[in-house]
Biopython code that builds the backbone (N, CA, C, O; Angstrom):
import numpy as np
from Bio.PDB.StructureBuilder import StructureBuilder

atoms = [
    (1, "MET", "N", (0.821, -1.182, 0.000)),
    (1, "MET", "CA", (0.000, 0.000, 0.000)),
    (1, "MET", "C", (0.878, 1.264, 0.000)),
    (1, "MET", "O", (0.537, 2.261, -0.637)),
    (2, "CYS", "N", (2.014, 1.211, 0.722)),
    (2, "CYS", "CA", (2.912, 2.374, 0.768)),
    (2, "CYS", "C", (3.479, 2.677, -0.615)),
    (2, "CYS", "O", (3.670, 3.840, -0.968)),
    (3, "GLU", "N", (3.750, 1.624, -1.405)),
    (3, "GLU", "CA", (4.286, 1.826, -2.741)),
    (3, "GLU", "C", (3.281, 2.546, -3.633)),
    (3, "GLU", "O", (3.669, 3.354, -4.477)),
    (4, "GLN", "N", (2.003, 2.260, -3.453)),
    (4, "GLN", "CA", (0.977, 2.893, -4.273)),
    (4, "GLN", "C", (0.897, 4.401, -3.996)),
    (4, "GLN", "O", (0.627, 5.188, -4.903)),
    (5, "PHE", "N", (1.130, 4.792, -2.756)),
    (5, "PHE", "CA", (1.070, 6.216, -2.411)),
    (5, "PHE", "C", (2.423, 6.906, -2.541)),
    (5, "PHE", "O", (2.511, 8.127, -2.412)),
    (6, "GLY", "N", (3.457, 6.147, -2.791)),
    (6, "GLY", "CA", (4.774, 6.724, -3.016)),
    (6, "GLY", "C", (5.491, 7.148, -1.751)),
    (6, "GLY", "O", (6.297, 8.077, -1.780)),
    (7, "VAL", "N", (5.212, 6.481, -0.638)),
    (7, "VAL", "CA", (5.909, 6.778, 0.614)),
    (7, "VAL", "C", (6.558, 5.503, 1.122)),
    (7, "VAL", "O", (6.115, 4.398, 0.810)),
    (8, "SER", "N", (7.604, 5.666, 1.902)),
    (8, "SER", "CA", (8.270, 4.495, 2.457)),
    (8, "SER", "C", (7.500, 4.003, 3.688)),
    (8, "SER", "O", (6.704, 4.734, 4.278)),
    (9, "ARG", "N", (7.757, 2.771, 4.049)),
    (9, "ARG", "CA", (7.097, 2.233, 5.249)),
    (9, "ARG", "C", (7.539, 2.977, 6.501)),
    (9, "ARG", "O", (6.749, 3.198, 7.418)),
    (10, "GLN", "N", (8.814, 3.360, 6.527)),
    (10, "GLN", "CA", (9.337, 4.075, 7.686)),
    (10, "GLN", "C", (8.607, 5.403, 7.879)),
    (10, "GLN", "O", (8.220, 5.740, 8.998)),
    (11, "SER", "N", (8.417, 6.153, 6.803)),
    (11, "SER", "CA", (7.732, 7.443, 6.951)),
    (11, "SER", "C", (6.273, 7.249, 7.337)),
    (11, "SER", "O", (5.721, 8.072, 8.068)),
    (12, "TYR", "N", (5.631, 6.176, 6.865)),
    (12, "TYR", "CA", (4.249, 5.898, 7.254)),
    (12, "TYR", "C", (4.147, 5.648, 8.753)),
    (12, "TYR", "O", (3.272, 6.207, 9.415)),
    (13, "TYR", "N", (5.023, 4.824, 9.287)),
    (13, "TYR", "CA", (4.953, 4.503, 10.707)),
    (13, "TYR", "C", (5.383, 5.682, 11.574)),
    (13, "TYR", "O", (4.853, 5.859, 12.671)),
    (14, "GLN", "N", (6.330, 6.490, 11.105)),
    (14, "GLN", "CA", (6.707, 7.677, 11.868)),
    (14, "GLN", "C", (5.564, 8.675, 11.915)),
    (14, "GLN", "O", (5.328, 9.299, 12.949)),
    (15, "HIS", "N", (4.862, 8.830, 10.819)),
    (15, "HIS", "CA", (3.732, 9.752, 10.785)),
    (15, "HIS", "C", (2.601, 9.246, 11.675)),
    (15, "HIS", "O", (1.893, 10.035, 12.301)),
    (16, "ARG", "N", (2.440, 7.950, 11.727)),
    (16, "ARG", "CA", (1.374, 7.366, 12.530)),
    (16, "ARG", "C", (1.622, 7.582, 14.023)),
    (16, "ARG", "O", (0.675, 7.671, 14.805)),
    (17, "ASP", "N", (2.897, 7.666, 14.418)),
    (17, "ASP", "CA", (3.235, 7.809, 15.823)),
    (17, "ASP", "C", (3.270, 9.260, 16.296)),
    (17, "ASP", "O", (3.543, 9.510, 17.471)),
    (18, "VAL", "N", (3.004, 10.214, 15.422)),
    (18, "VAL", "CA", (3.040, 11.629, 15.806)),
    (18, "VAL", "C", (1.876, 11.918, 16.748)),
    (18, "VAL", "O", (0.732, 11.557, 16.473)),
    (19, "ASP", "N", (2.185, 12.570, 17.852)),
    (19, "ASP", "CA", (1.159, 12.933, 18.822)),
    (19, "ASP", "C", (0.725, 14.370, 18.533)),
    (19, "ASP", "O", (1.415, 15.328, 18.884)),
    (20, "PHE", "N", (-0.421, 14.493, 17.893)),
    (20, "PHE", "CA", (-0.891, 15.811, 17.480)),
    (20, "PHE", "C", (-1.314, 16.666, 18.660)),
    (20, "PHE", "O", (-1.295, 17.893, 18.568)),
    (21, "ALA", "N", (-1.692, 16.051, 19.756)),
    (21, "ALA", "CA", (-2.055, 16.829, 20.953)),
    (21, "ALA", "C", (-0.830, 17.555, 21.500)),
    (21, "ALA", "O", (-0.931, 18.706, 21.926)),
    (22, "LYS", "N", (0.333, 16.887, 21.491)),
    (22, "LYS", "CA", (1.561, 17.534, 21.961)),
    (22, "LYS", "C", (1.974, 18.664, 21.029)),
    (22, "LYS", "O", (2.449, 19.704, 21.485)),
    (23, "LEU", "N", (1.797, 18.465, 19.724)),
    (23, "LEU", "CA", (2.130, 19.522, 18.771)),
    (23, "LEU", "C", (1.240, 20.747, 18.976)),
    (23, "LEU", "O", (1.711, 21.883, 18.907)),
    (24, "ALA", "N", (-0.043, 20.512, 19.228)),
    (24, "ALA", "CA", (-0.962, 21.623, 19.472)),
    (24, "ALA", "C", (-0.606, 22.332, 20.771)),
    (24, "ALA", "O", (-0.675, 23.558, 20.849)),
    (25, "PHE", "N", (-0.224, 21.564, 21.795)),
    (25, "PHE", "CA", (0.145, 22.166, 23.077)),
    (25, "PHE", "C", (1.406, 23.021, 22.930)),
    (25, "PHE", "O", (1.505, 24.090, 23.533)),
    (26, "LYS", "N", (2.368, 22.551, 22.131)),
    (26, "LYS", "CA", (3.571, 23.352, 21.889)),
    (26, "LYS", "C", (3.205, 24.676, 21.224)),
    (26, "LYS", "O", (3.820, 25.707, 21.497)),
    (27, "GLY", "N", (2.205, 24.638, 20.355)),
    (27, "GLY", "CA", (1.727, 25.870, 19.726)),
    (27, "GLY", "C", (1.155, 26.838, 20.746)),
    (27, "GLY", "O", (1.389, 28.044, 20.660)),
    (28, "PHE", "N", (0.398, 26.314, 21.723)),
    (28, "PHE", "CA", (-0.152, 27.165, 22.786)),
    (28, "PHE", "C", (0.965, 27.754, 23.640)),
    (28, "PHE", "O", (0.912, 28.923, 24.024)),
    (29, "VAL", "N", (1.966, 26.950, 23.933)),
    (29, "VAL", "CA", (3.093, 27.426, 24.738)),
    (29, "VAL", "C", (3.829, 28.539, 23.991)),
    (29, "VAL", "O", (4.166, 29.562, 24.587)),
    (30, "LEU", "N", (4.079, 28.352, 22.704)),
    (30, "LEU", "CA", (4.777, 29.369, 21.921)),
    (30, "LEU", "C", (3.961, 30.659, 21.831)),
    (30, "LEU", "O", (4.522, 31.754, 21.874)),
    (31, "GLU", "N", (2.659, 30.532, 21.709)),
    (31, "GLU", "CA", (1.801, 31.719, 21.666)),
    (31, "GLU", "C", (1.865, 32.483, 22.989)),
    (31, "GLU", "O", (1.919, 33.713, 22.997)),
    (32, "TYR", "N", (1.859, 31.757, 24.096)),
    (32, "TYR", "CA", (1.959, 32.376, 25.414)),
    (32, "TYR", "C", (3.313, 33.072, 25.589)),
    (32, "TYR", "O", (3.383, 34.175, 26.132)),
    (33, "ILE", "N", (4.377, 32.429, 25.130)),
    (33, "ILE", "CA", (5.716, 33.007, 25.242)),
    (33, "ILE", "C", (5.832, 34.275, 24.401)),
    (33, "ILE", "O", (6.449, 35.254, 24.821)),
    (34, "ARG", "N", (5.234, 34.249, 23.210)),
    (34, "ARG", "CA", (5.270, 35.455, 22.364)),
    (34, "ARG", "C", (4.533, 36.623, 23.022)),
    (34, "ARG", "O", (4.959, 37.772, 22.902)),
    (35, "GLU", "N", (3.435, 36.333, 23.713)),
    (35, "GLU", "CA", (2.711, 37.384, 24.437)),
    (35, "GLU", "C", (3.585, 37.983, 25.536)),
    (35, "GLU", "O", (3.631, 39.200, 25.716)),
    (36, "ILE", "N", (4.274, 37.111, 26.265)),
    (36, "ILE", "CA", (5.140, 37.583, 27.349)),
    (36, "ILE", "C", (6.300, 38.381, 26.775)),
    (36, "ILE", "O", (6.641, 39.439, 27.305)),
    (37, "ARG", "N", (6.905, 37.897, 25.711)),
    (37, "ARG", "CA", (8.044, 38.591, 25.115)),
    (37, "ARG", "C", (7.630, 39.934, 24.516)),
    (37, "ARG", "O", (8.454, 40.843, 24.417)),
    (38, "ALA", "N", (6.362, 40.070, 24.115)),
    (38, "ALA", "CA", (5.899, 41.364, 23.600)),
    (38, "ALA", "C", (5.859, 42.396, 24.728)),
    (38, "ALA", "O", (6.144, 43.574, 24.516)),
    (39, "LYS", "N", (5.502, 41.938, 25.926)),
    (39, "LYS", "CA", (5.430, 42.846, 27.078)),
    (39, "LYS", "C", (6.805, 43.071, 27.701)),
    (39, "LYS", "O", (7.154, 44.199, 28.051)),
    (40, "ALA", "N", (7.582, 42.004, 27.837)),
    (40, "ALA", "CA", (8.896, 42.084, 28.480)),
    (40, "ALA", "C", (9.901, 41.316, 27.620)),
    (40, "ALA", "O", (10.123, 40.127, 27.848)),
    (41, "PRO", "N", (10.511, 41.980, 26.636)),
    (41, "PRO", "CA", (11.358, 41.257, 25.685)),
    (41, "PRO", "C", (12.658, 40.705, 26.259)),
    (41, "PRO", "O", (13.242, 39.801, 25.661)),
    (42, "ARG", "N", (13.133, 41.213, 27.391)),
    (42, "ARG", "CA", (14.412, 40.762, 27.931)),
    (42, "ARG", "C", (14.248, 39.781, 29.089)),
    (42, "ARG", "O", (15.199, 39.563, 29.839)),
    (43, "ILE", "N", (13.087, 39.192, 29.253)),
    (43, "ILE", "CA", (12.877, 38.251, 30.357)),
    (43, "ILE", "C", (13.668, 36.970, 30.077)),
    (43, "ILE", "O", (13.747, 36.521, 28.933)),
    (44, "GLY", "N", (14.237, 36.401, 31.102)),
    (44, "GLY", "CA", (15.098, 35.242, 30.953)),
    (44, "GLY", "C", (14.341, 33.953, 30.695)),
    (44, "GLY", "O", (13.144, 33.859, 30.966)),
    (45, "CYS", "N", (15.046, 32.963, 30.169)),
    (45, "CYS", "CA", (14.430, 31.693, 29.800)),
    (45, "CYS", "C", (14.008, 30.891, 31.025)),
    (45, "CYS", "O", (12.973, 30.224, 31.006)),
    (46, "GLN", "N", (14.801, 30.954, 32.087)),
    (46, "GLN", "CA", (14.433, 30.225, 33.303)),
    (46, "GLN", "C", (13.140, 30.785, 33.891)),
    (46, "GLN", "O", (12.277, 30.027, 34.333)),
    (47, "LYS", "N", (13.008, 32.092, 33.897)),
    (47, "LYS", "CA", (11.785, 32.716, 34.405)),
    (47, "LYS", "C", (10.598, 32.391, 33.502)),
    (47, "LYS", "O", (9.489, 32.176, 33.989)),
    (48, "LEU", "N", (10.825, 32.354, 32.192)),
    (48, "LEU", "CA", (9.761, 31.957, 31.264)),
    (48, "LEU", "C", (9.304, 30.530, 31.543)),
    (48, "LEU", "O", (8.110, 30.233, 31.522)),
    (49, "PHE", "N", (10.256, 29.664, 31.801)),
    (49, "PHE", "CA", (9.942, 28.269, 32.102)),
    (49, "PHE", "C", (9.067, 28.172, 33.348)),
    (49, "PHE", "O", (8.080, 27.436, 33.359)),
    (50, "GLU", "N", (9.425, 28.908, 34.389)),
    (50, "GLU", "CA", (8.633, 28.899, 35.620)),
    (50, "GLU", "C", (7.249, 29.495, 35.394)),
    (50, "GLU", "O", (6.267, 29.006, 35.953)),
    (51, "MET", "N", (7.159, 30.547, 34.580)),
    (51, "MET", "CA", (5.867, 31.158, 34.289)),
    (51, "MET", "C", (4.965, 30.202, 33.514)),
    (51, "MET", "O", (3.761, 30.144, 33.764)),
    (52, "CYS", "N", (5.535, 29.458, 32.582)),
    (52, "CYS", "CA", (4.756, 28.484, 31.819)),
    (52, "CYS", "C", (4.273, 27.350, 32.715)),
    (52, "CYS", "O", (3.145, 26.878, 32.575)),
    (53, "LYS", "N", (5.132, 26.914, 33.638)),
    (53, "LYS", "CA", (4.718, 25.858, 34.568)),
    (53, "LYS", "C", (3.555, 26.311, 35.432)),
    (53, "LYS", "O", (2.634, 25.534, 35.686)),
    (54, "SER", "N", (3.582, 27.559, 35.889)),
    (54, "SER", "CA", (2.491, 28.036, 36.737)),
    (54, "SER", "C", (1.235, 28.345, 35.920)),
    (54, "SER", "O", (0.126, 28.203, 36.435)),
    (55, "TYR", "N", (1.378, 28.759, 34.670)),
    (55, "TYR", "CA", (0.225, 29.108, 33.840)),
    (55, "TYR", "C", (-0.510, 27.856, 33.366)),
    (55, "TYR", "O", (-1.737, 27.796, 33.443)),
    (56, "PHE", "N", (0.225, 26.858, 32.879)),
    (56, "PHE", "CA", (-0.395, 25.657, 32.320)),
    (56, "PHE", "C", (-0.617, 24.558, 33.362)),
    (56, "PHE", "O", (-1.327, 23.590, 33.092)),
    (57, "LYS", "N", (-0.032, 24.693, 34.523)),
    (57, "LYS", "CA", (-0.173, 23.777, 35.662)),
    (57, "LYS", "C", (0.153, 22.330, 35.281)),
    (57, "LYS", "O", (1.271, 22.059, 34.844)),
    (58, "ASP", "N", (-0.785, 21.398, 35.433)),
    (58, "ASP", "CA", (-0.522, 19.971, 35.220)),
    (58, "ASP", "C", (-0.341, 19.597, 33.747)),
    (58, "ASP", "O", (0.249, 18.560, 33.444)),
    (59, "LYS", "N", (-0.831, 20.413, 32.849)),
    (59, "LYS", "CA", (-0.709, 20.109, 31.423)),
    (59, "LYS", "C", (0.719, 20.305, 30.919)),
    (59, "LYS", "O", (1.100, 19.742, 29.893)),
    (60, "PHE", "N", (1.502, 21.099, 31.635)),
    (60, "PHE", "CA", (2.870, 21.401, 31.210)),
    (60, "PHE", "C", (3.789, 20.297, 31.705)),
    (60, "PHE", "O", (4.234, 20.315, 32.852)),
    (61, "THR", "N", (4.073, 19.332, 30.829)),
    (61, "THR", "CA", (4.907, 18.185, 31.197)),
    (61, "THR", "C", (6.277, 18.258, 30.553)),
    (61, "THR", "O", (7.068, 17.320, 30.660)),
    (62, "MET", "N", (6.563, 19.359, 29.889)),
    (62, "MET", "CA", (7.830, 19.526, 29.192)),
    (62, "MET", "C", (8.948, 19.804, 30.192)),
    (62, "MET", "O", (8.755, 20.545, 31.156)),
    (63, "GLY", "N", (10.104, 19.217, 29.963)),
    (63, "GLY", "CA", (11.252, 19.471, 30.812)),
    (63, "GLY", "C", (11.978, 20.734, 30.397)),
    (63, "GLY", "O", (11.673, 21.333, 29.366)),
    (64, "ARG", "N", (12.945, 21.129, 31.213)),
    (64, "ARG", "CA", (13.672, 22.371, 30.968)),
    (64, "ARG", "C", (14.429, 22.340, 29.641)),
    (64, "ARG", "O", (14.370, 23.299, 28.870)),
    (65, "ASP", "N", (15.139, 21.243, 29.372)),
    (65, "ASP", "CA", (15.937, 21.169, 28.152)),
    (65, "ASP", "C", (15.058, 21.141, 26.908)),
    (65, "ASP", "O", (15.402, 21.752, 25.896)),
    (66, "ALA", "N", (13.936, 20.444, 26.970)),
    (66, "ALA", "CA", (13.001, 20.424, 25.842)),
    (66, "ALA", "C", (12.407, 21.817, 25.630)),
    (66, "ALA", "O", (12.186, 22.237, 24.495)),
    (67, "PHE", "N", (12.150, 22.526, 26.724)),
    (67, "PHE", "CA", (11.631, 23.886, 26.641)),
    (67, "PHE", "C", (12.651, 24.805, 25.978)),
    (67, "PHE", "O", (12.295, 25.611, 25.119)),
    (68, "TYR", "N", (13.911, 24.686, 26.372)),
    (68, "TYR", "CA", (14.967, 25.502, 25.768)),
    (68, "TYR", "C", (15.122, 25.167, 24.286)),
    (68, "TYR", "O", (15.338, 26.063, 23.469)),
    (69, "SER", "N", (15.016, 23.901, 23.936)),
    (69, "SER", "CA", (15.106, 23.509, 22.524)),
    (69, "SER", "C", (13.955, 24.098, 21.721)),
    (69, "SER", "O", (14.144, 24.535, 20.586)),
    (70, "LEU", "N", (12.773, 24.110, 22.304)),
    (70, "LEU", "CA", (11.610, 24.703, 21.643)),
    (70, "LEU", "C", (11.832, 26.192, 21.405)),
    (70, "LEU", "O", (11.513, 26.705, 20.333)),
    (71, "LEU", "N", (12.376, 26.883, 22.400)),
    (71, "LEU", "CA", (12.669, 28.307, 22.245)),
    (71, "LEU", "C", (13.720, 28.532, 21.164)),
    (71, "LEU", "O", (13.599, 29.447, 20.348)),
    (72, "ARG", "N", (14.745, 27.696, 21.165)),
    (72, "ARG", "CA", (15.828, 27.838, 20.195)),
    (72, "ARG", "C", (15.318, 27.599, 18.772)),
    (72, "ARG", "O", (15.675, 28.336, 17.853)),
    (73, "GLU", "N", (14.478, 26.565, 18.588)),
    (73, "GLU", "CA", (13.952, 26.233, 17.263)),
    (73, "GLU", "C", (13.048, 27.339, 16.731)),
    (73, "GLU", "O", (13.028, 27.602, 15.529)),
    (74, "SER", "N", (12.305, 27.983, 17.619)),
    (74, "SER", "CA", (11.362, 29.012, 17.178)),
    (74, "SER", "C", (11.980, 30.405, 17.159)),
    (74, "SER", "O", (11.311, 31.374, 16.801)),
    (75, "GLY", "N", (13.243, 30.514, 17.536)),
    (75, "GLY", "CA", (13.927, 31.802, 17.485)),
    (75, "GLY", "C", (13.576, 32.734, 18.631)),
    (75, "GLY", "O", (13.722, 33.949, 18.500)),
    (76, "LEU", "N", (13.119, 32.196, 19.744)),
    (76, "LEU", "CA", (12.734, 33.012, 20.892)),
    (76, "LEU", "C", (13.766, 32.999, 22.007)),
    (76, "LEU", "O", (13.548, 33.597, 23.061)),
    (77, "MET", "N", (14.874, 32.334, 21.788)),
    (77, "MET", "CA", (15.929, 32.284, 22.789)),
    (77, "MET", "C", (16.696, 33.594, 22.755)),
    (77, "MET", "O", (16.972, 34.122, 21.678)),
    (78, "LEU", "N", (17.042, 34.121, 23.916)),
    (78, "LEU", "CA", (17.793, 35.364, 23.981)),
    (78, "LEU", "C", (19.253, 35.128, 23.662)),
    (78, "LEU", "O", (19.798, 34.060, 23.941)),
    (79, "ARG", "N", (19.879, 36.124, 23.080)),
    (79, "ARG", "CA", (21.312, 36.048, 22.830)),
    (79, "ARG", "C", (22.039, 36.522, 24.068)),
    (79, "ARG", "O", (21.639, 37.499, 24.700)),
    (80, "ILE", "N", (23.104, 35.830, 24.412)),
    (80, "ILE", "CA", (23.901, 36.208, 25.571)),
    (80, "ILE", "C", (24.935, 37.219, 25.109)),
    (80, "ILE", "O", (25.691, 36.968, 24.171)),
    (81, "LYS", "N", (24.959, 38.356, 25.771)),
    (81, "LYS", "CA", (25.958, 39.356, 25.446)),
    (81, "LYS", "C", (27.224, 39.034, 26.228)),
    (81, "LYS", "O", (27.212, 38.992, 27.458)),
    (82, "ARG", "N", (28.291, 38.813, 25.519)),
    (82, "ARG", "CA", (29.559, 38.482, 26.146)),
    (82, "ARG", "C", (30.448, 39.715, 26.152)),
    (82, "ARG", "O", (30.467, 40.495, 25.199)),
    (83, "ARG", "N", (31.170, 39.871, 27.228)),
    (83, "ARG", "CA", (32.133, 40.954, 27.296)),
    (83, "ARG", "C", (33.414, 40.530, 26.612)),
    (83, "ARG", "O", (33.813, 39.366, 26.656)),
    (84, "LYS", "N", (34.039, 41.487, 25.988)),
    (84, "LYS", "CA", (35.324, 41.199, 25.375)),
    (84, "LYS", "C", (36.397, 41.342, 26.448)),
    (84, "LYS", "O", (36.436, 42.341, 27.166)),
    (85, "ALA", "N", (37.253, 40.355, 26.551)),
    (85, "ALA", "CA", (38.300, 40.365, 27.569)),
    (85, "ALA", "C", (39.311, 41.459, 27.262)),
    (85, "ALA", "O", (39.733, 41.627, 26.118)),
    (86, "ARG", "N", (39.686, 42.182, 28.270)),
    (86, "ARG", "CA", (40.688, 43.237, 28.105)),
    (86, "ARG", "C", (42.042, 42.644, 28.481)),
    (86, "ARG", "O", (42.299, 42.326, 29.642)),
    (87, "THR", "N", (42.888, 42.505, 27.489)),
    (87, "THR", "CA", (44.162, 41.825, 27.724)),
    (87, "THR", "C", (45.334, 42.779, 27.860)),
    (87, "THR", "O", (46.374, 42.401, 28.398)),
    (88, "THR", "N", (45.188, 44.007, 27.384)),
    (88, "THR", "CA", (46.282, 44.972, 27.507)),
    (88, "THR", "C", (45.759, 46.242, 28.149)),
    (88, "THR", "O", (44.576, 46.566, 28.045)),
    (89, "TYR", "N", (46.643, 46.950, 28.807)),
    (89, "TYR", "CA", (46.298, 48.198, 29.460)),
    (89, "TYR", "C", (47.133, 49.320, 28.845)),
    (89, "TYR", "O", (48.335, 49.163, 28.631)),
    (90, "ALA", "N", (46.499, 50.430, 28.569)),
    (90, "ALA", "CA", (47.221, 51.576, 28.006)),
    (90, "ALA", "C", (48.119, 52.220, 29.064)),
    (90, "ALA", "O", (49.176, 52.765, 28.748)),
    (91, "ASP", "N", (47.688, 52.149, 30.308)),
    (91, "ASP", "CA", (48.453, 52.721, 31.410)),
    (91, "ASP", "C", (49.619, 51.770, 31.740)),
    (91, "ASP", "O", (49.389, 50.583, 31.973)),
    (92, "PRO", "N", (50.856, 52.269, 31.762)),
    (92, "PRO", "CA", (51.975, 51.361, 32.063)),
    (92, "PRO", "C", (51.941, 50.845, 33.503)),
    (92, "PRO", "O", (52.559, 49.825, 33.808)),
    (93, "TYR", "N", (51.232, 51.533, 34.378)),
    (93, "TYR", "CA", (51.086, 51.109, 35.769)),
    (93, "TYR", "C", (49.611, 50.926, 36.070)),
    (93, "TYR", "O", (48.955, 51.856, 36.540)),
    (94, "PRO", "N", (49.079, 49.735, 35.804)),
    (94, "PRO", "CA", (47.653, 49.509, 36.060)),
    (94, "PRO", "C", (47.324, 49.728, 37.537)),
    (94, "PRO", "O", (48.211, 49.630, 38.385)),
    (95, "PRO", "N", (46.078, 50.019, 37.849)),
    (95, "PRO", "CA", (45.699, 50.368, 39.221)),
    (95, "PRO", "C", (46.003, 49.279, 40.239)),
    (95, "PRO", "O", (46.214, 49.598, 41.409)),
    (96, "PHE", "N", (46.035, 48.039, 39.859)),
    (96, "PHE", "CA", (46.249, 46.970, 40.833)),
    (96, "PHE", "C", (47.732, 46.746, 41.138)),
    (96, "PHE", "O", (48.049, 45.967, 42.036)),
    (97, "THR", "N", (48.662, 47.411, 40.410)),
    (97, "THR", "CA", (50.090, 47.241, 40.717)),
    (97, "THR", "C", (50.683, 48.457, 41.392)),
    (97, "THR", "O", (51.845, 48.425, 41.796)),
    (98, "ARG", "N", (49.922, 49.526, 41.526)),
    (98, "ARG", "CA", (50.441, 50.736, 42.168)),
    (98, "ARG", "C", (50.552, 50.534, 43.687)),
    (98, "ARG", "O", (49.759, 49.824, 44.305)),
    (99, "ILE", "N", (51.540, 51.170, 44.241)),
    (99, "ILE", "CA", (51.739, 51.045, 45.671)),
    (99, "ILE", "C", (51.231, 52.255, 46.395)),
    (99, "ILE", "O", (51.318, 52.323, 47.621)),
]
sb = StructureBuilder()
sb.init_structure("model")
sb.init_model(0)
sb.init_chain("A")
sb.init_seg("    ")
for serial, (resi, resn, name, xyz) in enumerate(atoms, 1):
    if name == "N":
        sb.init_residue(resn, " ", resi, " ")
    sb.init_atom(name, np.array(xyz, "f"), 0.0, 1.0, " ", f" {name:<3s}", serial, name[0])
structure = sb.get_structure()
């Protein structure tokens, strides 16, 4: 039957095992996160995770790493601003070597 429709058996069984309820729930979570990010765009991911747990209560069964992956895939993860290390000093006597 798979040959008649032009799909492999593997893709048929993978499609059959998809949990559409979880996919719909992820959509609700992403919609909620977008609402929060519209109000507070710099809120951290850990705080978002806690807010989602309290908002969805028992329905929220996603773990922290899966939540972070969902944010990363949808482009909602914040970028970490890194400081550039200062390796040289213009002053020949930096403040920590003065007596």
